N, C-alpha and C positions, 0 to 999 in steps of 0.2 A: 659659471658654466663653461665659458670658453677656456678658462685657465686649466680646469681639470681635463677637458678634452685635449688640450695641447700637451699637458703632462703625460697623459695616457698614451697618446700618439708618439710623443718624443721618446718614451722609454719602452716601446715595443708592446704596449698593452692592447693594440688594435685601435679600432675606430669607435667613437661615440656617436650614436645616432642623434639626429636633431631633436627627436622626441624623448631622448633619455632624460630621466629626472636627475636633479643635482646629486642626490644621494647615490644613485647608480654610478655616476661618474666618479664620485668620491670612493665608492667601493672598489672600482677598477684600479684607482690609484693606490688605495690601501693594499690591494693584492700585490701590486708591483713593489711597494715598500717592503712587504712581508717576504716576497720571493727574492728580492735583490739586495736587501740590506740586512745587516746583523743587528736588529734592534734589541735593546734591552727588553725583557718581558713586560715591564711596566709601560714602557713606551709603546710597545706593540698593542697592549690592552687599551691604552688611551686612544691610539690611532684607530683601532677597530671600533671603539665606541663612538668615534666621530661620525661614522656612517649614520647611526640612528639620530645623532644630533642634527645633522644636515637634513635628514628626512623630516624630523619634527619641526625644524625651522620654517619649512615652506608655508604651513598654515599661519604662522605668526607673520611672516613677510607678506603673505597675500591678504590676510584678514585683519591684522592688528597693527599695521604700519602705514607710513606715508607712501609706500610703494604703489598703493592703489587708493582710491577715494573711499576711505574707511571711516565710518562714524566713531568707532571705538578703537583706541590705541592701547598697546601694551604699556604698562607703567614704566616710568623712566628707570627705576632701579632694576627691574626685570629686563628691560631692553639692554641696559649696560651689561648685565650678567650674560645674556645671550651673545651680545657683540664680543665681549672679552673672550668667551670660550671659542667662538668661531674663528676670531682673528688669531688666537693662540695656535690653533691647528694650521692656519694659513702661514703664519710665521715659521712654524716648524717645517712645513712642506717646502717653503722657500729655502730655508737653511739646508735641509737635506738635499734638495735639488742642486743647490750651488756647490755643496761640499762633495757629495758622493756621485752625482750624475754628470760630472764634467765630461764634455765631448773631447 
C-alpha cells in the first residue's frame, strides 16, 4: 500500500487517500507508467491487467491466508502462482522506477 502511494506521489500522480484500495493505487501508478514511459504494447497490456490482479488478490489475502485468523487457506500451488505474479509486477515496477524515473 505505502509503496504505491509513495510511487504515485514521487512521480506527480497526486495523493492516495488512506482509504484508497490497493488496486486503486496500482491503477494510479499504471496511469503514470502509461503516460510517462514508452512501454511495448505487450508490457502495457500486462501492466494494465495487474490492476485487476491486485483487486482480486484482496479476498485471497483477507479470507484465505495467514494475514488473518482464517480457517481455510489457499492451496500451496495456487498461493505460489498468485505470489509469483504479484512479485513479477513489483520487480518490474522497481526496475522501471530505478531506470527511468531517476531524479
